Structures are given as structure tokens and as C-alpha cells.
C-alpha positions as semicolon CSV with decimal commas, in nm:
position;residue;x (nm);y (nm);z (nm)
1;M;0,861;-0,146;-1,078
2;L;0,565;0,092;-1,001
3;L;0,276;-0,053;-1,137
4;S;0,006;0,252;-1,295
5;N;-0,280;0,355;-0,996
6;K;-0,421;0,585;-1,228
7;V;-0,768;0,378;-1,215
8;S;-0,764;0,407;-0,862
9;A;-0,991;0,646;-0,648
10;N;-0,750;0,954;-0,554
11;T;-0,870;1,284;-0,367
12;V;-1,183;1,439;-0,408
13;W;-1,078;1,849;-0,519
14;D;-1,470;1,951;-0,502
15;K;-1,461;2,107;-0,142
16;E;-1,239;2,209;0,106
17;I;-1,099;2,013;0,417
18;N;-0,994;2,076;0,754
19;T;-1,039;1,792;1,003
20;L;-0,838;1,650;1,291
21;V;-0,863;1,280;1,344
22;S;-0,698;1,068;1,619
23;S;-0,705;0,752;1,774
24;L;-0,605;0,509;2,036
25;T;-0,521;0,145;1,982
26;F;-0,435;-0,131;2,237
27;D;-0,289;-0,455;2,104
28;H;-0,177;-0,775;2,203
29;S;0,064;-0,979;2,018
30;S;0,118;-1,334;2,098
31;N;0,473;-1,353;1,902
32;I;0,585;-1,008;1,832
33;Y;0,896;-1,083;1,702
34;N;0,776;-1,345;1,396
35;H;1,017;-1,638;1,554
36;P;0,970;-1,975;1,538
37;K;1,051;-2,084;1,869
38;D;1,118;-1,819;2,109
39;K;0,778;-1,646;2,109
40;I;0,748;-1,334;2,316
41;S;0,394;-1,193;2,393
42;D;0,348;-0,793;2,477
43;Q;0,097;-0,559;2,465
44;S;0,118;-0,218;2,311
45;N;-0,059;0,091;2,301
46;K;-0,073;0,352;1,980
47;L;-0,144;0,678;1,977
48;L;-0,202;0,842;1,619
49;V;-0,313;1,198;1,528
50;N;-0,382;1,266;1,125
51;Y;-0,454;1,621;1,061
52;S;-0,560;1,702;0,656
53;L;-0,610;2,063;0,522
54;L;-0,748;2,110;0,184
55;K;-0,779;2,481;0,054
56;L;-0,883;2,560;-0,288
57;F;-0,796;2,871;-0,501
58;E;-0,830;3,033;-0,824
59;G;-0,699;2,777;-1,112
60;Y;-0,528;2,572;-0,848
61;G;-0,567;2,353;-0,508
62;L;-0,346;2,262;-0,223
63;K;-0,385;1,983;0,034
64;I;-0,108;1,901;0,299
65;P;-0,199;1,607;0,508
66;L;0,010;1,495;0,859
67;T;0,026;1,211;1,039
68;Y;0,192;1,117;1,384
69;T;0,170;0,777;1,563
70;R;0,366;0,697;1,898
71;S;0,380;0,364;1,963
72;N;0,434;0,225;2,314
73;F;0,511;-0,165;2,477
74;V;0,461;-0,258;2,806
75;N;0,761;-0,468;2,864
76;E;0,958;-0,482;2,519
77;S;0,988;-0,094;2,594
78;H;1,317;-0,039;2,343
79;L;1,038;-0,120;2,051
80;N;0,886;0,207;2,156
81;S;0,884;0,450;1,855
82;S;0,754;0,765;1,695
83;Q;0,643;0,798;1,284
84;Y;0,526;1,038;1,076
85;A;0,409;1,108;0,732
86;L;0,402;1,453;0,544
87;T;0,258;1,423;0,196
88;P;0,166;1,744;0,028
89;Q;-0,010;1,747;-0,303
90;L;-0,055;2,050;-0,530
91;R;-0,340;2,066;-0,789
92;I;-0,336;2,264;-1,091
93;F;-0,658;2,283;-1,302
94;L;-0,611;2,358;-1,662
95;S;-0,961;2,256;-1,757
96;D;-1,260;2,034;-1,626
97;Y;-1,095;1,766;-1,766
98;S;-0,733;1,813;-1,734
99;N;-0,515;1,873;-1,456
100;V;-0,141;1,865;-1,290
101;N;-0,104;1,690;-1,005
102;V;0,250;1,761;-0,815
103;H;0,314;1,583;-0,471
104;L;0,582;1,533;-0,182
105;S;0,652;1,277;0,054
106;K;0,852;1,252;0,355
107;Q;0,763;0,922;0,613
108;V;0,938;0,741;0,876
109;N;0,812;0,412;0,959
110;Y;0,940;0,113;1,183
111;S;0,844;-0,225;1,100
112;L;0,897;-0,574;1,365
113;P;1,005;-0,862;1,192
114;G;0,812;-1,031;0,919
115;Q;0,592;-0,708;0,870
116;N;0,621;-0,514;0,556
117;N;0,953;-0,453;0,430
118;A;1,113;-0,627;0,693
119;E;0,993;-0,968;0,584
120;F;1,374;-1,112;0,585
121;V;1,460;-0,952;0,907
122;S;1,562;-1,199;1,195
123;N;1,675;-1,037;1,474
124;K;1,464;-0,894;1,746
125;A;1,473;-0,526;1,674
126;L;1,288;-0,272;1,514
127;S;1,341;-0,177;1,102
128;Q;1,325;0,190;1,035
129;I;1,193;0,246;0,703
130;E;1,287;0,670;0,566
131;T;1,112;0,689;0,275
132;Q;1,127;1,036;0,051
133;T;0,914;1,037;-0,284
134;S;0,871;1,361;-0,539
135;G;0,662;1,311;-0,847
136;V;0,422;1,487;-1,133
137;N;0,109;1,347;-1,265
138;L;-0,028;1,502;-1,595
139;K;-0,435;1,408;-1,698
140;L;-0,552;1,480;-1,993
141;G;-0,837;1,413;-2,256
142;R;-1,009;1,633;-2,517
143;S;-1,315;1,414;-2,443
144;P;-1,302;1,308;-2,113
145;N;-1,627;1,056;-2,170
146;Q;-1,447;0,900;-2,428
147;R;-1,071;0,854;-2,362
148;F;-0,830;0,975;-2,112
149;I;-0,444;0,995;-2,071
150;D;-0,221;0,945;-1,748
151;V;0,089;1,054;-1,753
152;S;0,361;1,047;-1,439
153;L;0,717;1,092;-1,361
154;D;0,792;0,970;-0,979
155;Q;1,105;0,948;-0,768
156;A;1,181;0,785;-0,487
157;N;1,452;0,710;-0,223
158;R;1,437;0,450;0,060
159;V;1,628;0,364;0,343
160;L;1,582;0,070;0,581
161;S;1,800;0,051;0,899
162;N;1,850;-0,214;1,170
163;P;2,088;-0,253;1,405
164;A;2,200;-0,613;1,324
165;Q;2,219;-0,534;0,930
166;I;2,391;-0,284;0,660
167;K;2,176;-0,014;0,603
168;S;1,971;-0,094;0,285
169;E;1,896;0,192;0,075
170;I;1,705;0,204;-0,278
171;S;1,659;0,453;-0,563
172;S;1,413;0,439;-0,828
173;L;1,348;0,723;-1,137
174;G;1,070;0,602;-1,334
175;I;0,783;0,719;-1,595
176;D;0,460;0,548;-1,636
177;F;0,220;0,618;-1,913
178;L;-0,155;0,450;-1,893
179;Y;-0,420;0,578;-2,194
180;G;-0,812;0,486;-2,153
181;H;-1,068;0,433;-2,443
182;K;-1,399;0,383;-2,414
183;V;-1,607;0,064;-2,564
184;S;-1,902;0,065;-2,453
185;E;-2,131;0,239;-2,180
186;D;-1,966;0,177;-1,863
187;T;-1,602;-0,002;-1,993
188;Y;-1,292;0,128;-2,120
189;L;-0,994;-0,016;-2,263
190;L;-0,660;0,021;-2,144
191;V;-0,303;0,053;-2,229
192;D;0,016;0,062;-2,024
193;L;0,384;0,141;-2,039
194;G;0,611;0,217;-1,813
195;S;1,042;0,282;-1,765
196;S;1,228;0,293;-1,441
197;T;1,573;0,284;-1,357
198;E;1,603;0,166;-0,978
199;S;1,952;0,125;-0,753
200;R;2,045;-0,081;-0,440
201;A;2,412;0,062;-0,293
202;D;2,683;0,002;-0,671
203;S;2,392;-0,187;-0,788
204;K;2,168;-0,115;-1,061
205;S;1,862;-0,220;-1,270
206;N;1,652;-0,116;-1,535
207;I;1,292;-0,235;-1,607
208;D;1,091;-0,193;-1,887
209;K;0,672;-0,285;-1,884
210;I;0,370;-0,318;-2,164
211;G;0,048;-0,427;-2,101
212;G;-0,297;-0,370;-2,121
213;G;-0,633;-0,421;-1,978
214;F;-0,957;-0,309;-1,898
215;L;-1,194;-0,095;-1,616
216;T;-1,566;-0,143;-1,624
217;K;-1,859;-0,111;-1,392
218;A;-2,037;-0,424;-1,491
219;G;-2,384;-0,298;-1,482
220;G;-2,332;-0,114;-1,164
221;N;-2,287;-0,381;-0,925
222;H;-1,901;-0,430;-0,975
223;Q;-1,612;-0,164;-1,047
224;L;-1,364;-0,405;-1,183
225;H;-1,009;-0,328;-1,288
226;F;-0,746;-0,536;-1,485
227;L;-0,359;-0,456;-1,573
228;A;-0,149;-0,709;-1,679
229;G;0,146;-0,770;-1,919
230;G;0,504;-0,828;-1,915
231;F;0,847;-0,681;-1,813
232;D;1,219;-0,686;-1,883
233;R;1,492;-0,605;-1,658
234;T;1,842;-0,543;-1,726
235;G;2,166;-0,424;-1,558
236;D;2,259;-0,627;-1,297
237;S;1,965;-0,776;-1,236
238;K;1,851;-0,947;-1,569
239;Q;1,527;-1,101;-1,615
240;S;1,162;-1,119;-1,769
241;G;0,828;-1,192;-1,674
242;H;0,496;-1,064;-1,637
243;Y;0,291;-0,847;-1,396
244;W;-0,063;-0,813;-1,338
245;Q;-0,293;-0,581;-1,057
246;V;-0,660;-0,635;-1,034
247;T;-0,937;-0,488;-0,835
248;D;-1,258;-0,566;-0,808
249;K;-1,550;-0,389;-0,576
250;W;-1,847;-0,595;-0,569
251;N;-2,180;-0,482;-0,405
252;I;-2,351;-0,809;-0,403
253;Y;-2,688;-0,662;-0,203
254;E;-2,703;-0,284;-0,026
255;Y;-2,604;-0,473;0,325
256;L;-2,322;-0,726;0,155
257;A;-2,000;-0,633;-0,015
258;L;-1,697;-0,841;-0,153
259;N;-1,387;-0,689;-0,237
260;L;-1,094;-0,907;-0,400
261;Q;-0,752;-0,741;-0,482
262;T;-0,470;-0,955;-0,652
263;Y;-0,103;-0,811;-0,781
264;K;0,208;-0,928;-0,898
265;R;0,551;-0,726;-0,941
266;S;0,915;-0,713;-0,962
267;E;1,129;-0,503;-0,723
268;V;1,428;-0,402;-0,556
269;A;1,480;-0,569;-0,269
270;Y;1,596;-0,477;0,093
271;S;1,771;-0,781;0,158
272;Q;2,146;-0,775;0,064
273;E;2,102;-1,164;-0,052
274;T;1,948;-1,087;-0,367
275;L;1,939;-0,720;-0,596
276;T;1,533;-0,781;-0,702
277;Q;1,253;-0,998;-0,590
278;I;0,896;-1,096;-0,741
279;R;0,608;-0,985;-0,508
280;T;0,263;-1,147;-0,586
281;Q;-0,020;-1,064;-0,345
282;H;-0,361;-1,201;-0,296
283;S;-0,662;-1,029;-0,087
284;A;-1,044;-1,097;-0,006
285;S;-1,264;-0,888;0,201
286;L;-1,635;-0,967;0,243
287;I;-1,827;-0,664;0,456
288;T;-2,213;-0,674;0,557
289;K;-2,344;-0,366;0,697
290;L;-2,585;-0,519;1,059
291;S;-2,714;-0,181;1,101
292;S;-2,673;0,166;1,004
293;D;-2,358;0,187;1,302
294;H;-2,244;-0,148;1,298
295;Q;-2,029;-0,341;1,011
296;L;-1,867;-0,669;1,009
297;S;-1,598;-0,804;0,771
298;M;-1,349;-1,099;0,725
299;N;-1,019;-1,025;0,519
300;L;-0,801;-1,314;0,356
301;E;-0,474;-1,212;0,294
302;V;-0,153;-1,423;0,086
303;N;0,154;-1,270;0,036
304;K;0,451;-1,411;-0,139
305;I;0,795;-1,258;-0,219
306;I;1,059;-1,474;-0,430
307;F;1,413;-1,402;-0,513
308;D;1,518;-1,387;-0,856
309;N;1,749;-1,636;-0,790
310;N;1,523;-1,870;-0,653
311;Q;1,692;-1,932;-0,353
312;R;1,495;-1,822;-0,093
313;G;1,124;-1,728;-0,064
314;I;0,846;-1,673;0,193
315;K;0,443;-1,697;0,196
316;R;0,212;-1,511;0,476
317;Q;-0,119;-1,608;0,535
318;A;-0,350;-1,389;0,741
319;I;-0,753;-1,408;0,835
320;Q;-0,888;-1,109;1,003
321;L;-1,226;-1,051;1,174
322;N;-1,308;-0,679;1,233
323;W;-1,613;-0,517;1,382
324;H;-1,672;-0,161;1,308
325;W;-1,912;0,026;1,505
326;Q;-2,020;0,376;1,428
327;I;-2,083;0,527;1,823
328;L;-2,159;0,893;1,717
329;D;-2,088;1,094;1,415
330;Y;-1,751;1,205;1,537
331;L;-1,685;0,848;1,744
332;T;-1,609;0,506;1,612
333;S;-1,456;0,178;1,771
334;T;-1,286;-0,096;1,561
335;L;-1,216;-0,473;1,695
336;N;-0,996;-0,661;1,535
337;I;-0,876;-0,987;1,563
338;E;-0,596;-1,162;1,305
339;N;-0,400;-1,483;1,268
340;S;-0,111;-1,541;1,047
341;T;0,141;-1,793;0,934
342;F;0,468;-1,688;0,787
343;D;0,667;-1,955;0,616
344;D;1,027;-1,887;0,525
345;S;1,206;-2,196;0,292
346;H;1,502;-2,057;0,393
347;L;1,484;-2,179;0,723
348;N;1,217;-2,462;0,681
349;S;1,025;-2,352;0,961
350;R;0,647;-2,210;0,969
351;R;0,587;-1,926;1,241
352;D;0,267;-1,848;1,371
353;Q;0,108;-1,546;1,539
354;N;-0,231;-1,431;1,708
355;K;-0,336;-1,052;1,750
356;V;-0,606;-0,847;1,913
357;S;-0,668;-0,499;1,894
358;F;-0,928;-0,219;1,966
359;N;-0,937;0,113;1,853
360;L;-1,150;0,396;1,924
361;G;-1,118;0,706;1,706
362;C;-1,241;1,049;1,684
363;T;-1,293;1,336;1,478
364;W;-1,258;1,685;1,593
């Protein structure tokens, strides 16, 4: 189930963009395969190139972002890979407060065991995740300062390939509806509805959701978005439960900010042990500006996945320390230190991993 994200910040379509960003990252990991006993450390370097073009025309705009990433490992050279993402968008301006967005996406990413989408992979190999999405979003409102309506129709096809397991292909087609009504100077009440048909191989599951919430600026210091409700699954996976999606950006002082995010959702699993699973994630980031050029942050994250049959679950906890330095207007550097633990109820084991990475980025 895809939660509505219409309350999130989107691309700004008021000026043209033509930028090229490149970065080089050096990583060291103490346990690259996320294994409980056979811990193998290695170093890698990652080259990323991102080109973003936004052109505005009479009545419409076109955005074409393209990202390419090349990763090379020092010792485990069979993990070397190339990733890319092409995500064009077309926006048709119907009026000052109404528009239609059409988006397409083609991506190829790779994950090591324990990383996103490969949480239940245990062999010492990369998993390839190939994703194709398309969709259209309609945003309407006669009085945008009083109410808004977002309707989205999205289609997705995702394929996970790993040398040691059966290829897992997930398809989905869904529609989401979000209505917001202004009740005070800086607060909107929300109504959230959605329905989706999802499948993996010959198994199918339909999911419907209904919920509500609010978004508020809370006096200007907070940007709080809250959605919660219930869902009902039918088909080969029958399950009922609740979901939520909450974000809070709090500017405590001019130099100090706190970002909080949490969500819970039902989704089709890549693992062949179950058809659907419940994913819950909590994260917090404390950001402080030491000066106009230097920024420190500490991030905490907890990610849980439980199979719908409750026969297996995982829990990943991570803490990160980041130092960001704006060396020049076009040159940045970032130092990241991370410690994470990974618990798997099926294996009854705990895995730990330490990472250090240094990134140097340039905007051309």
C-alpha cells in the first residue's frame, strides 16, 4: 500500500533548472554482508553523477532528472555495480491553483544483504532491484487557501533478482485521494482514501484504506503532518490493521532543528516466505549549524518488518553522526559515521555493522 504523500514538498516549478552535480564517496564497512559470524570488511568508492533539467513553456513544464552511480570495491570486486535512475515529469498548469502531473520512472539499484529491499537476503551477493513506475496526479481547488484535493493513479513493477533465490516480481495499480480543508490560520484537516491491487507471481492481494489527519505550521516553528487510519486486505492475503504517517520539522532555534518521522504500512514482500508484511519505521534527526559553512547532525533510525503470518521479523537500529562542510559555493564535503545492529527472529542472531564514509560533491 502506498501512503499518500501529497502533503510533502514537491518540485518547485517557478524557474528553469539546468544543473550537473557530481560526487565521489569513499566507504569503509566492518561487515559488508551483514553476517552474524563471518564478518568481512572492505572499502569501496562510489562515483555519482546527477543531471537535472527543468524547462518551462506556455502552459506546461518538463523536468528530466538522470542519475548514474558506479560503485567499486577494493577486495570484493564481484560486488562492483552500476546504478541509474531516469525520472521524467510533465506538469500541465490548468490555473494558478490546479495542475496535472504525469511521471515516469525507470531505476536499477543494488542492495547488499540487510539493506533496503534485501533485508531477508542472507547470501554473500548483491541483489538487483529493477523498478518501473508511471502515474498521473490531479490537483484541484477553487479556493486553494481554504481547501485542496489531490487524486493520484499510480502503477509500479518491481523485480528483485539474487543469484541464490527465485526472482521476485511485484506489480501494483492503485488510486489515492487526499482532501484538505482549512480550519484555522495555519491548520488543515485531511481525509485520506485509497485502493490498490497488488500481486507477486500468481498471488494477488487487494488493499483498501481510509483515514484522516491534519497538517499545521504550529505557529511557524513546526511543520507537522499527521495521517492515520485503517486498512483491509483481501485476496490471497487477508489482513486488517492500521497505518500511520507522521512528519514533524521543528525549528527550535535559528541554529538548531529537529526532524521526526514515523510510518507504518502494509506491503507485498519480496521474500517467498510470505505474501505481505508490515513495515514500521521511526527516525529522528537533530541538526545544528555551527556556522554558515558547517553543520553537524545526529540521526537515529529504527526499522521493523514483520511477516503477516508472524513467523518471522527483523529489526534494524542505526545511529549516524554527520559533519557537512560547504567549502565553496559549488563544493561540499560530508563525513558520516554509522553504527547499526540487525536482529532476525528466524535466525535468532544479532548482527552489527560499523561504517565510515567521506563524500566530496561538486555542482557544475
